[in-house]
N, CA, C and O atoms as a MOPAC input file, in Angstrom:
PM7 MOZYME 1SCF
protein

 N    -79.52500 1   112.28300 1    -4.91600 1
 C    -78.66700 1   111.55800 1    -5.87600 1
 C    -79.40700 1   111.22700 1    -7.14400 1
 O    -78.79800 1   111.12400 1    -8.20900 1
 N    -80.73900 1   111.05300 1    -7.04800 1
 C    -81.47500 1   110.59600 1    -8.22400 1
 C    -82.56900 1   111.55300 1    -8.69200 1
 O    -83.22700 1   111.28400 1    -9.69800 1
 N    -82.77700 1   112.66200 1    -7.98400 1
 C    -83.85700 1   113.55900 1    -8.32700 1
 C    -83.34100 1   114.96300 1    -8.60700 1
 O    -82.21100 1   115.31900 1    -8.27300 1
 N    -84.21700 1   115.74900 1    -9.23500 1
 C    -83.90600 1   117.13800 1    -9.47000 1
 C    -85.12200 1   117.97300 1    -9.04600 1
 O    -86.26300 1   117.61200 1    -9.33500 1
 N    -84.86800 1   119.08000 1    -8.36500 1
 C    -85.93500 1   119.94400 1    -7.96200 1
 C    -86.74800 1   119.40000 1    -6.81200 1
 O    -86.35400 1   118.44300 1    -6.14600 1
 N    -87.90100 1   120.03100 1    -6.58700 1
 C    -88.80500 1   119.65600 1    -5.50600 1
 C    -89.78700 1   118.63200 1    -6.03100 1
 O    -90.61900 1   118.95000 1    -6.88000 1
 N    -89.70100 1   117.39300 1    -5.53400 1
 C    -90.58500 1   116.32400 1    -6.00500 1
 C    -91.63700 1   115.97000 1    -4.94600 1
 O    -92.23700 1   114.89600 1    -5.00000 1
 N    -91.85800 1   116.86700 1    -3.99300 1
 C    -92.77100 1   116.56500 1    -2.90700 1
 C    -94.23400 1   116.65800 1    -3.32200 1
 O    -95.10400 1   116.18300 1    -2.59200 1
 N    -94.52800 1   117.25100 1    -4.46000 1
 C    -95.89600 1   117.31100 1    -4.95700 1
 C    -96.17300 1   116.05600 1    -5.78600 1
 O    -95.61000 1   115.89200 1    -6.86800 1
 N    -97.03500 1   115.17500 1    -5.28500 1
 C    -97.26200 1   113.88600 1    -5.93100 1
 C    -98.35200 1   113.92500 1    -6.99900 1
 O    -98.76700 1   112.88000 1    -7.50100 1
 N    -98.82000 1   115.12900 1    -7.35000 1
 C    -99.82400 1   115.19200 1    -8.41600 1
 C    -99.19400 1   115.12400 1    -9.80100 1
 O    -99.90200 1   115.05200 1   -10.80500 1
 N    -97.87500 1   115.14500 1    -9.85800 1
 C    -97.15200 1   115.07600 1   -11.12700 1
 C    -96.60700 1   113.65900 1   -11.31400 1
 O    -95.97700 1   113.10100 1   -10.41500 1
 N    -96.86000 1   113.08600 1   -12.49700 1
 C    -96.35400 1   111.75400 1   -12.78800 1
 C    -94.83300 1   111.72500 1   -12.74500 1
 O    -94.23800 1   110.76000 1   -12.26500 1
 N    -94.21300 1   112.77000 1   -13.24200 1
 C    -92.75800 1   112.85200 1   -13.19800 1
 C    -92.22500 1   112.79800 1   -11.77300 1
 O    -91.21800 1   112.14200 1   -11.50700 1
 N    -92.89600 1   113.48400 1   -10.86500 1
 C    -92.45300 1   113.44900 1    -9.45300 1
 C    -92.63200 1   112.08200 1    -8.85600 1
 O    -91.79100 1   111.63100 1    -8.07900 1
 N    -93.73300 1   111.39600 1    -9.20900 1
 C    -93.94000 1   110.04500 1    -8.68600 1
 C    -92.87500 1   109.10200 1    -9.17700 1
 O    -92.37700 1   108.27000 1    -8.41700 1
 N    -92.51700 1   109.22200 1   -10.44600 1
 C    -91.48400 1   108.35900 1   -11.02100 1
 C    -90.14000 1   108.62400 1   -10.32800 1
 O    -89.42500 1   107.69100 1    -9.96100 1
 N    -89.81100 1   109.90600 1   -10.15800 1
 C    -88.56200 1   110.24900 1    -9.49700 1
 C    -88.54400 1   109.74900 1    -8.05300 1
 O    -87.51300 1   109.28400 1    -7.56800 1
 N    -89.65600 1   109.84200 1    -7.38400 1
 C    -89.73100 1   109.37000 1    -5.98200 1
 C    -89.49900 1   107.87600 1    -5.91400 1
 O    -88.74100 1   107.39700 1    -5.07100 1
 N    -90.15400 1   107.13400 1    -6.80300 1
 C    -89.94700 1   105.66500 1    -6.81800 1
 C    -88.50300 1   105.30700 1    -7.11800 1
 O    -87.93000 1   104.44500 1    -6.45300 1
 N    -87.90900 1   105.95500 1    -8.10600 1
 C    -86.51300 1   105.71100 1    -8.45300 1
 C    -85.59200 1   106.03600 1    -7.25300 1
 O    -84.63300 1   105.31100 1    -6.98700 1
 N    -85.89400 1   107.12000 1    -6.54500 1
 C    -85.07900 1   107.50100 1    -5.41200 1
 C    -85.18500 1   106.48100 1    -4.27200 1
 O    -84.18800 1   106.14400 1    -3.63300 1
 N    -86.40000 1   106.00000 1    -4.03000 1
 C    -86.60100 1   105.00000 1    -2.98200 1
 C    -85.87200 1   103.68700 1    -3.31700 1
 O    -85.21700 1   103.09800 1    -2.45700 1
 N    -85.99000 1   103.24500 1    -4.54900 1
 C    -85.33700 1   102.02300 1    -4.96900 1
 C    -83.81300 1   102.18900 1    -4.89100 1
 O    -83.11600 1   101.28300 1    -4.43500 1
 N    -83.30100 1   103.32900 1    -5.32900 1
 C    -81.85800 1   103.58800 1    -5.24200 1
 C    -81.41000 1   103.52500 1    -3.77600 1
 O    -80.38600 1   102.92100 1    -3.45700 1
 N    -82.19700 1   104.16100 1    -2.88400 1
 C    -81.83500 1   104.19600 1    -1.47100 1
 C    -81.82100 1   102.80800 1    -0.85400 1
 O    -80.92300 1   102.46400 1    -0.08500 1
 N    -82.83800 1   102.00900 1    -1.20400 1
 C    -82.88900 1   100.63900 1    -0.65800 1
 C    -81.70300 1    99.80300 1    -1.15500 1
 O    -81.07500 1    99.08100 1    -0.38000 1
 N    -81.41200 1    99.90800 1    -2.43700 1
 C    -80.29200 1    99.12500 1    -2.99000 1
 C    -78.96300 1    99.61000 1    -2.45100 1
 O    -78.03400 1    98.82200 1    -2.27800 1
 N    -78.86800 1   100.90900 1    -2.18300 1
 C    -77.62600 1   101.45900 1    -1.61700 1
 C    -77.45000 1   101.01800 1    -0.17000 1
 O    -76.33400 1   100.73700 1     0.26500 1
 N    -78.55300 1   100.95600 1     0.57700 1
 C    -78.52600 1   100.58700 1     1.98800 1
 C    -78.29400 1    99.07800 1     2.17000 1
 O    -77.55900 1    98.66600 1     3.06700 1
 N    -78.92300 1    98.26100 1     1.31800 1
 C    -78.80700 1    96.81200 1     1.40600 1
 C    -78.41900 1    96.26800 1     0.04600 1
 O    -79.29300 1    95.89100 1    -0.73500 1
 N    -77.13500 1    96.21700 1    -0.25600 1
 C    -76.69200 1    95.66200 1    -1.58200 1
 C    -77.08700 1    94.19600 1    -1.73200 1
 O    -77.16500 1    93.46400 1    -0.74500 1
 N    -77.33200 1    93.77700 1    -2.95100 1
 C    -77.80400 1    92.43100 1    -3.24600 1
 C    -76.87100 1    91.37100 1    -2.70600 1
 O    -77.32500 1    90.33800 1    -2.21600 1
 N    -75.56300 1    91.61200 1    -2.78800 1
 C    -74.60800 1    90.59000 1    -2.33500 1
 C    -74.79200 1    90.30900 1    -0.83900 1
 O    -74.55500 1    89.18700 1    -0.39400 1
 N    -75.20800 1    91.30900 1    -0.06300 1
 C    -75.45000 1    91.08000 1     1.36700 1
 C    -76.65700 1    90.20200 1     1.58900 1
 O    -76.66200 1    89.36100 1     2.48800 1
 N    -77.69800 1    90.39200 1     0.76300 1
 C    -78.88700 1    89.54200 1     0.88100 1
 C    -78.53100 1    88.11300 1     0.53600 1
 O    -78.90900 1    87.19200 1     1.26000 1
 N    -77.80900 1    87.90700 1    -0.55800 1
 C    -77.42900 1    86.56600 1    -0.96600 1
 C    -76.55200 1    85.91600 1     0.10600 1
 O    -76.75700 1    84.75200 1     0.45000 1
 N    -75.58700 1    86.65100 1     0.62800 1
 C    -74.70500 1    86.10900 1     1.65700 1
 C    -75.49400 1    85.72800 1     2.88300 1
 O    -75.30200 1    84.63800 1     3.42100 1
 N    -76.36600 1    86.58400 1     3.33700 1
 C    -77.15900 1    86.29800 1     4.54000 1
 C    -78.11300 1    85.11000 1     4.33000 1
 O    -78.31500 1    84.29800 1     5.23300 1
 N    -78.69600 1    85.02400 1     3.11900 1
 C    -79.62400 1    83.95600 1     2.87300 1
 C    -78.98100 1    82.58900 1     2.67300 1
 O    -79.63600 1    81.55600 1     2.81000 1
 N    -77.66000 1    82.59600 1     2.33900 1
 C    -76.93400 1    81.34000 1     2.16800 1
 C    -76.43200 1    80.77200 1     3.48900 1
 O    -76.09100 1    79.59300 1     3.58000 1
 N    -76.38900 1    81.62600 1     4.51200 1
 C    -75.98600 1    81.14400 1     5.82700 1
 C    -77.14100 1    80.29800 1     6.38800 1
 O    -78.25200 1    80.31800 1     5.85800 1
 N    -76.87500 1    79.59600 1     7.40800 1
 C    -77.86500 1    78.70800 1     7.98800 1
 C    -78.92100 1    79.52800 1     8.73800 1
 O    -78.82300 1    79.72600 1     9.94900 1
 N    -79.94200 1    80.00400 1     7.98900 1
 C    -81.01300 1    80.78900 1     8.57900 1
 C    -82.32200 1    80.05700 1     8.42700 1
 O    -82.52100 1    79.30200 1     7.47500 1
 N    -83.22300 1    80.28600 1     9.38100 1
 C    -84.51600 1    79.62100 1     9.34300 1
 C    -85.58500 1    80.43300 1     8.67300 1
 O    -86.52000 1    79.87200 1     8.10100 1
 N    -85.47300 1    81.75900 1     8.72800 1
 C    -86.51200 1    82.60200 1     8.16000 1
 C    -85.98300 1    83.99400 1     7.85600 1
 O    -84.82500 1    84.32500 1     8.11200 1
 N    -86.89100 1    84.79700 1     7.29500 1
 C    -86.52300 1    86.17500 1     6.93200 1
 C    -86.18000 1    87.03600 1     8.13700 1
 O    -85.42700 1    88.00300 1     8.01600 1
 N    -86.73100 1    86.68900 1     9.30600 1
 C    -86.43000 1    87.47800 1    10.48700 1
 C    -84.94700 1    87.42700 1    10.84200 1
 O    -84.35800 1    88.41600 1    11.27900 1
 N    -84.36600 1    86.25500 1    10.64300 1
 C    -82.93800 1    86.11300 1    10.91300 1
 C    -82.08500 1    86.89200 1     9.88000 1
 O    -81.06500 1    87.48900 1    10.22200 1
 N    -82.53100 1    86.86500 1     8.62400 1
 C    -81.83200 1    87.62400 1     7.57900 1
 C    -81.92300 1    89.10100 1     7.88000 1
 O    -80.92900 1    89.81900 1     7.77000 1
 N    -83.08700 1    89.56000 1     8.25300 1
 C    -83.27700 1    90.98200 1     8.58100 1
 C    -82.40900 1    91.39700 1     9.75200 1
 O    -81.79500 1    92.46300 1     9.74500 1
 N    -82.37100 1    90.53700 1    10.75500 1
 C    -81.52800 1    90.83600 1    11.93400 1
 C    -80.06000 1    90.90600 1    11.53200 1
 O    -79.33200 1    91.78900 1    11.98700 1
 N    -79.62800 1    89.99300 1    10.69500 1
 C    -78.23000 1    89.97400 1    10.23700 1
 C    -77.88000 1    91.25000 1     9.49000 1
 O    -76.77100 1    91.76900 1     9.61600 1
 N    -78.84100 1    91.75800 1     8.70500 1
 C    -78.59600 1    92.95300 1     7.89200 1
 C    -78.89900 1    94.24800 1     8.64900 1
 O    -78.60000 1    95.33800 1     8.16000 1
 N    -79.49600 1    94.12900 1     9.85100 1
 C    -79.78500 1    95.30200 1    10.64700 1
 C    -80.96300 1    96.10900 1    10.15100 1
 O    -80.99500 1    97.33300 1    10.28500 1
 N    -81.95200 1    95.39900 1     9.56500 1
 C    -83.15100 1    96.07800 1     9.09400 1
 C    -84.38600 1    95.32900 1     9.60800 1
 O    -84.27100 1    94.22000 1    10.12800 1
 N    -85.55600 1    95.93500 1     9.46100 1
 C    -86.78700 1    95.27600 1     9.84300 1
 C    -87.27300 1    94.37600 1     8.70800 1
 O    -86.92300 1    94.59400 1     7.54800 1
 N    -88.06800 1    93.37800 1     9.03600 1
 C    -88.51200 1    92.40900 1     8.04300 1
 C    -89.32100 1    93.05400 1     6.91700 1
 O    -89.13200 1    92.70900 1     5.75100 1
 N    -90.20800 1    93.97300 1     7.24500 1
 C    -91.02400 1    94.58100 1     6.18500 1
 C    -90.15300 1    95.37200 1     5.20600 1
 O    -90.41700 1    95.39400 1     4.00400 1
 N    -89.09700 1    96.02900 1     5.74400 1
 C    -88.14300 1    96.72400 1     4.88100 1
 C    -87.36100 1    95.72600 1     4.03700 1
 O    -87.14000 1    95.96300 1     2.85000 1
 N    -86.94600 1    94.63000 1     4.62300 1
 C    -86.24800 1    93.59100 1     3.86500 1
 C    -87.10200 1    93.09500 1     2.70600 1
 O    -86.58400 1    92.85200 1     1.61700 1
 N    -88.39400 1    92.94200 1     2.92600 1
 C    -89.31700 1    92.49400 1     1.86900 1
 C    -89.41600 1    93.55100 1     0.76900 1
 O    -89.46500 1    93.21300 1    -0.41400 1
 N    -89.44600 1    94.84700 1     1.15900 1
 C    -89.46500 1    95.89200 1     0.15800 1
 C    -88.19900 1    95.88600 1    -0.67500 1
 O    -88.25100 1    96.05100 1    -1.89300 1
 N    -87.07000 1    95.69700 1    -0.02700 1
 C    -85.77700 1    95.63800 1    -0.74600 1
 C    -85.77800 1    94.43700 1    -1.67400 1
 O    -85.34900 1    94.54600 1    -2.82200 1
 N    -86.24800 1    93.30700 1    -1.20500 1
 C    -86.33800 1    92.10300 1    -2.03600 1
 C    -87.19400 1    92.35600 1    -3.25800 1
 O    -86.85100 1    91.92800 1    -4.36000 1
 N    -88.29500 1    93.04100 1    -3.07400 1
 C    -89.17200 1    93.37800 1    -4.19200 1
 C    -88.44800 1    94.32100 1    -5.18200 1
 O    -88.60000 1    94.19000 1    -6.39600 1
 N    -87.67600 1    95.25000 1    -4.65000 1
 C    -86.91500 1    96.17000 1    -5.53000 1
 C    -85.89300 1    95.40100 1    -6.36800 1
 O    -85.58900 1    95.80700 1    -7.49000 1
 N    -85.36600 1    94.31100 1    -5.84500 1
 C    -84.42500 1    93.48300 1    -6.57800 1
 C    -85.13300 1    92.48000 1    -7.48800 1
 O    -84.48400 1    91.76100 1    -8.24800 1
 N    -86.44600 1    92.43300 1    -7.41200 1
 C    -87.19700 1    91.54500 1    -8.29400 1
 C    -87.38600 1    90.15500 1    -7.74800 1
 O    -87.74500 1    89.23700 1    -8.48500 1
 N    -87.14600 1    89.98600 1    -6.44400 1
 C    -87.39800 1    88.67400 1    -5.84100 1
 C    -88.92200 1    88.43500 1    -5.81700 1
 O    -89.70100 1    89.31700 1    -5.45700 1
 N    -89.30700 1    87.23600 1    -6.20600 1
 C    -90.74800 1    86.94600 1    -6.36900 1
 C    -91.47700 1    86.75000 1    -5.03200 1
 O    -92.63000 1    87.15300 1    -4.87900 1
 N    -90.81200 1    86.14700 1    -4.10300 1
 C    -91.45700 1    85.78500 1    -2.86800 1
 C    -90.89100 1    86.53200 1    -1.69500 1
 O    -89.80600 1    87.10700 1    -1.78500 1
 N    -91.59800 1    86.53200 1    -0.61400 1
 C    -91.11000 1    87.18500 1     0.59100 1
 C    -89.91200 1    86.41800 1     1.14900 1
 O    -89.01500 1    87.01500 1     1.74600 1
 N    -89.89600 1    85.12600 1     0.96100 1
 C    -88.77400 1    84.32600 1     1.46000 1
 C    -87.62400 1    84.40300 1     0.51800 1
 O    -87.78100 1    84.09400 1    -0.66300 1
 N    -86.47800 1    84.79900 1     0.98300 1
 C    -85.34700 1    85.12100 1     0.11200 1
 C    -84.72400 1    83.92400 1    -0.54400 1
 O    -84.05500 1    84.06900 1    -1.56700 1
 N    -84.91700 1    82.74200 1     0.00300 1
 C    -84.23900 1    81.58200 1    -0.58100 1
 C    -85.09700 1    80.88000 1    -1.61500 1
 O    -84.71200 1    79.81400 1    -2.09400 1
 N    -86.24400 1    81.43500 1    -1.97800 1
 C    -87.09900 1    80.80000 1    -2.96600 1
 C    -86.86200 1    81.38500 1    -4.34700 1
 O    -87.50100 1    80.96600 1    -5.31200 1

């Protein structure tokens, strides 16, 4: 959806940029921001509960949060 050609060779800056854009697009497509906000507004104690609610692992949730520009690992901060 976001790349053209074979970007598997990481010696090219263009390929690295396309790979990053593709990963960010995939994360945002898989876990839309409104779902993060909705899950974090519910009565949750930590990121593990948010990740479970969204059906993802915590480390992936943190990557998605970073893609959205969240500063901290904890979503409610």
